[in-house]
MMTF fields as JSON, N, C-alpha, C and O atoms, coordinates in Angstrom:
{
  "mmtfVersion": "1.0.0",
  "mmtfProducer": "UNKNOWN",
  "numBonds": 403,
  "numAtoms": 404,
  "numGroups": 101,
  "numChains": 1,
  "numModels": 1,
  "chainsPerModel": [1],
  "groupsPerChain": [101],
  "chainIdList": ["A"],
  "bondAtomList": [4, 2, 8, 6, 12, 10, 16, 14, 20, 18, 24, 22, 28, 26, 32, 30, 36, 34, 40, 38, 44, 42, 48, 46, 52, 50, 56, 54, 60, 58, 64, 62, 68, 66, 72, 70, 76, 74, 80, 78, 84, 82, 88, 86, 92, 90, 96, 94, 100, 98, 104, 102, 108, 106, 112, 110, 116, 114, 120, 118, 124, 122, 128, 126, 132, 130, 136, 134, 140, 138, 144, 142, 148, 146, 152, 150, 156, 154, 160, 158, 164, 162, 168, 166, 172, 170, 176, 174, 180, 178, 184, 182, 188, 186, 192, 190, 196, 194, 200, 198, 204, 202, 208, 206, 212, 210, 216, 214, 220, 218, 224, 222, 228, 226, 232, 230, 236, 234, 240, 238, 244, 242, 248, 246, 252, 250, 256, 254, 260, 258, 264, 262, 268, 266, 272, 270, 276, 274, 280, 278, 284, 282, 288, 286, 292, 290, 296, 294, 300, 298, 304, 302, 308, 306, 312, 310, 316, 314, 320, 318, 324, 322, 328, 326, 332, 330, 336, 334, 340, 338, 344, 342, 348, 346, 352, 350, 356, 354, 360, 358, 364, 362, 368, 366, 372, 370, 376, 374, 380, 378, 384, 382, 388, 386, 392, 390, 396, 394, 400, 398],
  "bondOrderList": [1, 1, 1, 1, 1, 1, 1, 1, 1, 1, 1, 1, 1, 1, 1, 1, 1, 1, 1, 1, 1, 1, 1, 1, 1, 1, 1, 1, 1, 1, 1, 1, 1, 1, 1, 1, 1, 1, 1, 1, 1, 1, 1, 1, 1, 1, 1, 1, 1, 1, 1, 1, 1, 1, 1, 1, 1, 1, 1, 1, 1, 1, 1, 1, 1, 1, 1, 1, 1, 1, 1, 1, 1, 1, 1, 1, 1, 1, 1, 1, 1, 1, 1, 1, 1, 1, 1, 1, 1, 1, 1, 1, 1, 1, 1, 1, 1, 1, 1, 1],
  "groupList": [{"groupName": "MET", "atomNameList": ["N", "CA", "C", "O"], "elementList": ["N", "C", "C", "O"], "formalChargeList": [0, 0, 0, 0], "bondAtomList": [1, 0, 2, 1, 3, 2], "bondOrderList": [1, 1, 2], "singleLetterCode": "M", "chemCompType": "L-PEPTIDE LINKING"}, {"groupName": "TRP", "atomNameList": ["N", "CA", "C", "O"], "elementList": ["N", "C", "C", "O"], "formalChargeList": [0, 0, 0, 0], "bondAtomList": [1, 0, 2, 1, 3, 2], "bondOrderList": [1, 1, 2], "singleLetterCode": "W", "chemCompType": "L-PEPTIDE LINKING"}, {"groupName": "PRO", "atomNameList": ["N", "CA", "C", "O"], "elementList": ["N", "C", "C", "O"], "formalChargeList": [0, 0, 0, 0], "bondAtomList": [1, 0, 2, 1, 3, 2], "bondOrderList": [1, 1, 2], "singleLetterCode": "P", "chemCompType": "L-PEPTIDE LINKING"}, {"groupName": "THR", "atomNameList": ["N", "CA", "C", "O"], "elementList": ["N", "C", "C", "O"], "formalChargeList": [0, 0, 0, 0], "bondAtomList": [1, 0, 2, 1, 3, 2], "bondOrderList": [1, 1, 2], "singleLetterCode": "T", "chemCompType": "L-PEPTIDE LINKING"}, {"groupName": "LEU", "atomNameList": ["N", "CA", "C", "O"], "elementList": ["N", "C", "C", "O"], "formalChargeList": [0, 0, 0, 0], "bondAtomList": [1, 0, 2, 1, 3, 2], "bondOrderList": [1, 1, 2], "singleLetterCode": "L", "chemCompType": "L-PEPTIDE LINKING"}, {"groupName": "LYS", "atomNameList": ["N", "CA", "C", "O"], "elementList": ["N", "C", "C", "O"], "formalChargeList": [0, 0, 0, 0], "bondAtomList": [1, 0, 2, 1, 3, 2], "bondOrderList": [1, 1, 2], "singleLetterCode": "K", "chemCompType": "L-PEPTIDE LINKING"}, {"groupName": "ILE", "atomNameList": ["N", "CA", "C", "O"], "elementList": ["N", "C", "C", "O"], "formalChargeList": [0, 0, 0, 0], "bondAtomList": [1, 0, 2, 1, 3, 2], "bondOrderList": [1, 1, 2], "singleLetterCode": "I", "chemCompType": "L-PEPTIDE LINKING"}, {"groupName": "VAL", "atomNameList": ["N", "CA", "C", "O"], "elementList": ["N", "C", "C", "O"], "formalChargeList": [0, 0, 0, 0], "bondAtomList": [1, 0, 2, 1, 3, 2], "bondOrderList": [1, 1, 2], "singleLetterCode": "V", "chemCompType": "L-PEPTIDE LINKING"}, {"groupName": "HIS", "atomNameList": ["N", "CA", "C", "O"], "elementList": ["N", "C", "C", "O"], "formalChargeList": [0, 0, 0, 0], "bondAtomList": [1, 0, 2, 1, 3, 2], "bondOrderList": [1, 1, 2], "singleLetterCode": "H", "chemCompType": "L-PEPTIDE LINKING"}, {"groupName": "GLY", "atomNameList": ["N", "CA", "C", "O"], "elementList": ["N", "C", "C", "O"], "formalChargeList": [0, 0, 0, 0], "bondAtomList": [1, 0, 2, 1, 3, 2], "bondOrderList": [1, 1, 2], "singleLetterCode": "G", "chemCompType": "PEPTIDE LINKING"}, {"groupName": "SER", "atomNameList": ["N", "CA", "C", "O"], "elementList": ["N", "C", "C", "O"], "formalChargeList": [0, 0, 0, 0], "bondAtomList": [1, 0, 2, 1, 3, 2], "bondOrderList": [1, 1, 2], "singleLetterCode": "S", "chemCompType": "L-PEPTIDE LINKING"}, {"groupName": "GLN", "atomNameList": ["N", "CA", "C", "O"], "elementList": ["N", "C", "C", "O"], "formalChargeList": [0, 0, 0, 0], "bondAtomList": [1, 0, 2, 1, 3, 2], "bondOrderList": [1, 1, 2], "singleLetterCode": "Q", "chemCompType": "L-PEPTIDE LINKING"}, {"groupName": "GLU", "atomNameList": ["N", "CA", "C", "O"], "elementList": ["N", "C", "C", "O"], "formalChargeList": [0, 0, 0, 0], "bondAtomList": [1, 0, 2, 1, 3, 2], "bondOrderList": [1, 1, 2], "singleLetterCode": "E", "chemCompType": "L-PEPTIDE LINKING"}, {"groupName": "ARG", "atomNameList": ["N", "CA", "C", "O"], "elementList": ["N", "C", "C", "O"], "formalChargeList": [0, 0, 0, 0], "bondAtomList": [1, 0, 2, 1, 3, 2], "bondOrderList": [1, 1, 2], "singleLetterCode": "R", "chemCompType": "L-PEPTIDE LINKING"}, {"groupName": "ALA", "atomNameList": ["N", "CA", "C", "O"], "elementList": ["N", "C", "C", "O"], "formalChargeList": [0, 0, 0, 0], "bondAtomList": [1, 0, 2, 1, 3, 2], "bondOrderList": [1, 1, 2], "singleLetterCode": "A", "chemCompType": "L-PEPTIDE LINKING"}, {"groupName": "ASN", "atomNameList": ["N", "CA", "C", "O"], "elementList": ["N", "C", "C", "O"], "formalChargeList": [0, 0, 0, 0], "bondAtomList": [1, 0, 2, 1, 3, 2], "bondOrderList": [1, 1, 2], "singleLetterCode": "N", "chemCompType": "L-PEPTIDE LINKING"}, {"groupName": "ASP", "atomNameList": ["N", "CA", "C", "O"], "elementList": ["N", "C", "C", "O"], "formalChargeList": [0, 0, 0, 0], "bondAtomList": [1, 0, 2, 1, 3, 2], "bondOrderList": [1, 1, 2], "singleLetterCode": "D", "chemCompType": "L-PEPTIDE LINKING"}, {"groupName": "PHE", "atomNameList": ["N", "CA", "C", "O"], "elementList": ["N", "C", "C", "O"], "formalChargeList": [0, 0, 0, 0], "bondAtomList": [1, 0, 2, 1, 3, 2], "bondOrderList": [1, 1, 2], "singleLetterCode": "F", "chemCompType": "L-PEPTIDE LINKING"}, {"groupName": "TYR", "atomNameList": ["N", "CA", "C", "O"], "elementList": ["N", "C", "C", "O"], "formalChargeList": [0, 0, 0, 0], "bondAtomList": [1, 0, 2, 1, 3, 2], "bondOrderList": [1, 1, 2], "singleLetterCode": "Y", "chemCompType": "L-PEPTIDE LINKING"}],
  "groupTypeList": [0, 1, 2, 3, 4, 5, 6, 7, 8, 9, 5, 2, 8, 8, 10, 11, 10, 11, 9, 10, 7, 12, 13, 14, 15, 11, 16, 6, 11, 3, 0, 4, 6, 3, 1, 0, 11, 3, 15, 15, 7, 5, 10, 1, 5, 12, 9, 4, 13, 17, 7, 11, 4, 0, 5, 15, 5, 14, 4, 18, 10, 9, 6, 11, 13, 10, 2, 18, 12, 14, 0, 17, 9, 3, 16, 0, 13, 7, 9, 4, 3, 3, 13, 17, 2, 10, 16, 10, 7, 16, 15, 6, 15, 3, 12, 16, 16, 4, 12, 18, 17],
  "groupIdList": [1, 2, 3, 4, 5, 6, 7, 8, 9, 10, 11, 12, 13, 14, 15, 16, 17, 18, 19, 20, 21, 22, 23, 24, 25, 26, 27, 28, 29, 30, 31, 32, 33, 34, 35, 36, 37, 38, 39, 40, 41, 42, 43, 44, 45, 46, 47, 48, 49, 50, 51, 52, 53, 54, 55, 56, 57, 58, 59, 60, 61, 62, 63, 64, 65, 66, 67, 68, 69, 70, 71, 72, 73, 74, 75, 76, 77, 78, 79, 80, 81, 82, 83, 84, 85, 86, 87, 88, 89, 90, 91, 92, 93, 94, 95, 96, 97, 98, 99, 100, 101],
  "secStructList": [7, 7, 6, 6, 7, 7, 7, 7, 7, 7, 7, 6, 6, 7, 2, 2, 2, 2, 2, 2, 2, 2, 2, 2, 2, 2, 2, 2, 2, 2, 2, 2, 2, 2, 2, 2, 2, 2, 6, 6, 7, 1, 7, 4, 4, 4, 4, 2, 2, 2, 2, 2, 2, 2, 2, 2, 2, 1, 7, 5, 6, 6, 6, 6, 5, 7, 2, 2, 2, 2, 2, 2, 1, 1, 7, 7, 7, 7, 1, 7, 7, 7, 1, 1, 7, 2, 2, 2, 2, 2, 6, 7, 7, 1, 2, 2, 2, 2, 2, 2, 7],
  "xCoordList": [85.097, 85.67, 87.05, 87.369, 87.873, 89.186, 89.21, 89.569, 88.837, 88.713, 90.031, 90.014, 91.169, 92.454, 93.074, 94.159, 92.408, 92.934, 92.913, 91.917, 94.021, 94.106, 94.609, 95.682, 93.85, 94.229, 94.883, 94.313, 96.09, 96.824, 96.981, 97.52, 96.522, 96.585, 97.815, 98.142, 98.501, 99.626, 99.144, 97.971, 100.045, 99.696, 99.441, 100.15, 98.455, 98.096, 99.23, 99.303, 100.099, 101.162, 102.545, 103.521, 102.631, 103.913, 104.568, 104.225, 105.507, 106.07, 106.768, 106.767, 107.362, 108.093, 107.162, 107.562, 105.938, 105.029, 104.115, 103.868, 103.616, 102.644, 103.279, 102.642, 104.501, 105.148, 105.317, 105.057, 105.747, 105.952, 104.616, 104.534, 103.588, 102.262, 101.761, 101.215, 101.948, 101.513, 102.276, 101.687, 103.568, 104.363, 103.87, 103.75, 103.588, 103.087, 101.736, 101.49, 100.864, 99.563, 99.719, 99.004, 100.646, 100.897, 101.413, 101.011, 102.305, 102.821, 101.681, 101.593, 100.822, 99.706, 98.764, 98.288, 98.493, 97.619, 98.232, 97.534, 99.507, 100.188, 100.158, 99.897, 100.426, 100.417, 99.024, 98.882, 97.989, 96.619, 96.24, 95.631, 96.596, 96.295, 96.983, 96.375, 98.247, 98.989, 98.35, 98.194, 97.975, 97.345, 96.025, 95.726, 95.235, 93.942, 94.112, 93.363, 95.088, 95.327, 95.839, 95.401, 96.77, 97.352, 96.303, 96.322, 95.391, 94.392, 93.037, 92.065, 92.981, 91.757, 90.558, 89.508, 90.748, 89.735, 89.383, 90.254, 88.116, 87.678, 87.544, 87.467, 87.515, 87.325, 88.66, 89.293, 89.083, 90.361, 90.361, 91.416, 89.171, 89.08, 89.561, 90.08, 89.393, 89.815, 91.337, 91.836, 92.067, 93.523, 94.184, 95.397, 93.402, 93.974, 94.781, 95.858, 94.285, 95.013, 96.331, 97.329, 96.343, 97.571, 98.607, 99.792, 98.155, 99.054, 99.581, 100.765, 98.714, 99.145, 100.202, 101.188, 100.006, 100.985, 102.333, 103.37, 102.319, 103.564, 104.263, 105.485, 103.502, 104.104, 104.711, 105.794, 104.015, 104.474, 105.648, 106.351, 105.879, 107.011, 108.207, 109.241, 108.068, 109.166, 110.24, 109.927, 111.492, 112.617, 112.681, 112.667, 112.751, 112.9, 114.321, 114.76, 115.036, 116.446, 116.626, 117.635, 115.682, 115.8, 115.843, 116.516, 115.122, 115.093, 115.792, 115.888, 116.278, 116.999, 116.188, 116.742, 114.885, 113.999, 112.637, 112.393, 111.764, 110.402, 109.579, 109.927, 108.489, 107.612, 107.084, 106.952, 106.784, 106.299, 107.36, 107.066, 108.596, 109.678, 109.936, 110.206, 109.854, 110.04, 108.954, 109.223, 107.738, 106.618, 106.63, 106.415, 106.888, 106.732, 108.052, 108.052, 109.172, 110.472, 110.805, 111.735, 110.072, 110.317, 109.922, 109.122, 110.478, 110.102, 108.656, 108.151, 107.997, 106.628, 106.61, 107.391, 105.719, 105.531, 104.265, 103.198, 104.393, 103.257, 103.02, 103.969, 101.771, 101.427, 100.867, 100.787, 100.487, 99.913, 100.93, 101.619, 101.013, 101.875, 101.085, 100.085, 101.549, 100.907, 101.977, 103.069, 101.652, 102.564, 102.199, 102.892, 101.1, 100.673, 101.553, 102.018, 101.785, 102.565, 101.877, 100.658, 102.668, 102.073, 101.301, 100.304, 101.737, 100.995, 99.602, 98.661, 99.461, 98.144, 97.266, 96.083, 97.836, 97.08, 96.63, 95.524, 97.467, 97.111, 95.884, 95.182, 95.626, 94.49, 93.202, 92.175, 93.228, 92.013, 91.324, 91.862, 90.121, 89.368, 87.975, 87.379, 87.46, 86.117, 86.151, 87.149, 85.055, 84.958, 85.004, 85.536, 84.442, 84.492, 85.937, 86.326, 86.744, 88.159, 88.868, 89.696, 88.529, 89.144, 88.767, 89.613, 87.493, 87.062, 87.773, 88.196, 87.91, 88.586, 90.046, 90.583, 90.675, 92.079, 92.265, 93.387],
  "yCoordList": [124.64, 123.364, 123.546, 122.856, 124.48, 124.782, 126.265, 127.086, 126.621, 128.041, 128.809, 130.03, 128.13, 128.842, 128.877, 129.432, 128.294, 128.268, 129.665, 130.383, 130.036, 131.322, 131.063, 130.489, 131.478, 131.313, 132.605, 133.689, 132.47, 133.632, 133.463, 132.455, 134.424, 134.373, 135.131, 136.198, 134.563, 135.269, 136.37, 136.416, 137.252, 138.332, 137.723, 136.799, 138.215, 137.615, 137.565, 136.613, 138.544, 138.562, 138.471, 138.964, 137.847, 137.694, 136.427, 135.32, 136.589, 135.453, 134.454, 133.26, 134.9, 133.976, 132.981, 131.847, 133.387, 132.452, 131.76, 130.561, 132.464, 131.891, 131.02, 130.081, 131.306, 130.528, 129.074, 128.186, 128.819, 127.437, 126.709, 125.513, 127.412, 126.809, 126.443, 125.359, 127.351, 127.086, 125.918, 125.105, 125.82, 124.69, 123.377, 122.371, 123.39, 122.184, 121.778, 120.596, 122.755, 122.458, 121.874, 120.942, 122.417, 121.908, 120.477, 119.647, 120.175, 118.807, 117.844, 116.768, 118.231, 117.367, 117.153, 116.04, 118.214, 118.097, 117.147, 116.29, 117.288, 116.416, 114.968, 114.062, 114.748, 113.388, 112.78, 111.597, 113.578, 113.075, 112.704, 111.66, 113.546, 113.261, 111.972, 111.127, 111.825, 110.614, 109.39, 108.363, 109.486, 108.362, 107.994, 106.815, 109.01, 108.748, 108.054, 107.133, 108.49, 107.876, 106.446, 105.543, 106.248, 104.922, 103.921, 102.762, 104.365, 103.47, 103.538, 102.932, 104.277, 104.396, 104.794, 104.152, 105.864, 106.358, 107.783, 108.54, 108.153, 109.49, 110.453, 111.664, 109.949, 110.785, 111.025, 110.083, 112.277, 112.611, 112.304, 112.059, 112.318, 112.068, 110.673, 110.464, 109.725, 108.356, 108.25, 107.382, 109.102, 109.032, 109.897, 109.818, 110.719, 111.684, 111.025, 111.51, 109.947, 109.265, 108.68, 108.7, 108.163, 107.593, 108.683, 108.505, 109.797, 110.925, 111.473, 111.793, 111.581, 112.051, 111.115, 111.574, 109.822, 108.848, 109.06, 109.072, 109.226, 109.416, 110.716, 110.741, 111.787, 113.061, 112.948, 113.475, 112.262, 112.174, 111.227, 111.324, 110.304, 109.399, 109.769, 109.104, 110.828, 111.267, 111.999, 112.734, 111.797, 112.465, 113.924, 114.224, 114.82, 116.243, 116.656, 116.467, 117.223, 117.559, 118.629, 118.623, 119.541, 120.619, 120.129, 120.72, 119.045, 118.503, 117.15, 116.572, 116.647, 115.372, 114.19, 113.253, 114.246, 113.153, 113.373, 114.403, 112.416, 112.566, 113.371, 113.425, 114.0, 114.698, 113.764, 114.171, 112.519, 111.556, 111.326, 111.351, 111.102, 110.854, 112.086, 111.956, 113.273, 114.499, 114.65, 115.129, 114.243, 114.386, 113.331, 113.641, 112.064, 110.961, 110.351, 109.515, 110.756, 110.269, 108.853, 108.256, 108.307, 106.954, 106.852, 107.651, 105.874, 105.665, 105.196, 104.536, 105.545, 105.12, 103.629, 103.149, 102.915, 101.495, 101.361, 101.833, 100.719, 100.564, 99.079, 98.317, 98.667, 97.274, 96.643, 97.277, 95.409, 94.684, 93.688, 93.011, 93.61, 92.616, 91.94, 92.467, 90.775, 90.04, 89.37, 89.063, 89.154, 88.437, 86.96, 86.173, 86.595, 85.198, 84.387, 84.906, 83.121, 82.264, 82.146, 81.994, 82.218, 82.233, 80.965, 81.026, 79.798, 78.568, 78.611, 78.037, 79.285, 79.421, 80.375, 80.106, 81.482, 82.468, 81.867, 82.151, 81.041, 80.413, 79.52, 79.295, 79.011, 78.101, 78.824, 78.174, 80.133, 80.893, 81.279, 82.041, 80.736, 81.009, 81.567, 82.191, 81.347, 81.817, 82.535, 82.489, 83.19, 83.844, 82.816, 83.09, 81.626, 80.566, 80.149, 79.933, 80.037, 79.71, 80.769, 80.46, 82.015, 83.124, 83.079, 83.284, 82.811, 82.708, 81.561, 81.701, 80.428, 79.285, 79.597, 79.21, 80.305, 80.662, 81.565, 81.977],
  "zCoordList": [96.37, 96.733, 97.389, 98.357, 96.861, 97.428, 97.775, 96.931, 98.992, 99.342, 99.274, 99.118, 99.386, 99.365, 97.972, 97.803, 96.966, 95.606, 94.997, 95.091, 94.377, 93.693, 92.271, 92.088, 91.282, 89.884, 89.415, 89.537, 88.877, 88.375, 86.874, 86.415, 86.116, 84.662, 84.179, 84.699, 83.165, 82.567, 81.66, 81.287, 81.308, 80.385, 79.007, 78.609, 78.278, 76.995, 75.974, 75.197, 75.954, 74.948, 75.572, 75.006, 76.731, 77.41, 76.872, 77.288, 75.951, 75.223, 76.127, 75.827, 77.22, 78.081, 78.775, 79.037, 79.073, 79.737, 78.732, 78.863, 77.754, 76.832, 75.752, 75.274, 75.362, 74.305, 74.684, 73.871, 75.903, 76.335, 76.456, 76.177, 76.864, 76.956, 75.565, 75.357, 74.62, 73.242, 72.635, 71.922, 72.9, 72.393, 73.004, 72.305, 74.3, 74.958, 74.376, 74.137, 74.149, 73.543, 72.145, 71.774, 71.376, 70.02, 70.07, 69.254, 71.024, 71.192, 71.493, 70.9, 72.404, 72.785, 71.617, 71.393, 70.874, 69.702, 68.674, 68.132, 68.406, 67.438, 67.904, 67.112, 69.191, 69.722, 69.65, 69.339, 69.935, 69.854, 68.42, 68.186, 67.48, 66.074, 65.64, 64.982, 66.01, 65.661, 66.293, 65.632, 67.571, 68.266, 67.599, 67.408, 67.245, 66.611, 65.261, 64.937, 64.477, 63.171, 63.324, 62.611, 64.256, 64.473, 64.935, 64.521, 65.79, 66.371, 65.673, 66.125, 64.571, 63.779, 64.655, 64.631, 65.42, 66.345, 65.943, 65.517, 66.075, 65.68, 66.864, 66.657, 68.084, 69.268, 69.971, 70.448, 70.035, 70.658, 72.153, 72.738, 72.776, 74.217, 74.586, 75.683, 73.684, 73.966, 74.086, 74.803, 73.41, 73.434, 74.482, 74.681, 75.152, 76.08, 77.2, 77.545, 77.764, 78.847, 78.349, 79.07, 77.128, 76.579, 76.321, 76.604, 75.79, 75.539, 76.861, 76.975, 77.851, 79.17, 79.749, 80.325, 79.6, 80.074, 79.394, 80.057, 78.079, 77.331, 77.736, 77.882, 77.916, 78.337, 79.733, 79.986, 80.636, 82.02, 82.215, 83.22, 81.268, 81.433, 80.546, 80.593, 79.74, 78.866, 79.672, 80.609, 79.308, 79.974, 79.536, 78.343, 80.505, 80.228, 80.596, 81.731, 79.622, 79.843, 80.908, 81.613, 81.044, 82.023, 83.463, 84.307, 83.739, 85.101, 85.198, 86.281, 84.069, 83.997, 84.533, 85.108, 84.34, 84.735, 84.101, 83.471, 84.267, 83.754, 84.754, 85.934, 84.3, 85.237, 86.334, 87.488, 85.971, 86.966, 88.037, 89.232, 87.595, 88.546, 89.421, 90.615, 88.827, 89.597, 90.664, 91.766, 90.334, 91.267, 92.368, 93.54, 91.975, 92.921, 93.392, 94.295, 92.798, 93.24, 92.825, 93.368, 91.881, 91.41, 89.939, 89.454, 89.233, 87.84, 87.757, 88.665, 86.655, 86.431, 86.107, 85.285, 86.758, 86.457, 85.629, 86.022, 84.49, 83.586, 83.375, 83.186, 83.405, 83.184, 84.441, 85.493, 84.316, 85.435, 85.971, 85.207, 87.268, 87.901, 89.012, 89.498, 89.396, 90.473, 91.32, 90.841, 92.564, 93.458, 93.544, 94.188, 92.885, 92.903, 91.963, 90.949, 92.289, 91.382, 90.023, 89.946, 88.954, 87.611, 87.29, 86.57, 87.81, 87.519, 88.152, 87.605, 89.294, 89.92, 89.122, 88.916, 88.675, 87.903, 86.579, 86.119, 85.961, 84.686, 84.8, 83.815, 86.0, 86.198, 86.569, 86.76, 86.675, 86.993, 85.687, 84.884, 85.493, 84.27, 84.534, 83.657, 85.725, 86.063, 87.411, 88.13, 87.736, 89.043, 90.17, 91.246, 89.92, 90.938, 91.206, 92.354, 90.118, 90.277, 91.104, 91.961, 90.835, 91.568, 93.049, 93.919, 93.326, 94.718, 95.414, 96.562, 94.735, 95.298, 95.596, 96.634, 94.662, 94.812, 96.009, 96.303]
}
């Protein structure tokens, strides 16, 4: 699929590269367990997107910004917004209302 992709593996016992990966994995595991307990869910896959969101919007002191901000140059926006007037949106209850609007 990506003919120019090259995968480079770190040395198995190279603490400088593997230690940070192991710490990150432990953080994700802890966050998933907490999310599963809080939401009374048994499948870790259901929480993965939420944990990813939290990791990507957290401030990292090394780069003085979140990973999302470092990648895209802007703060992460979470939630739904609309440009339609709220009184008009409040009156939409069916698909017919939406089509009319």
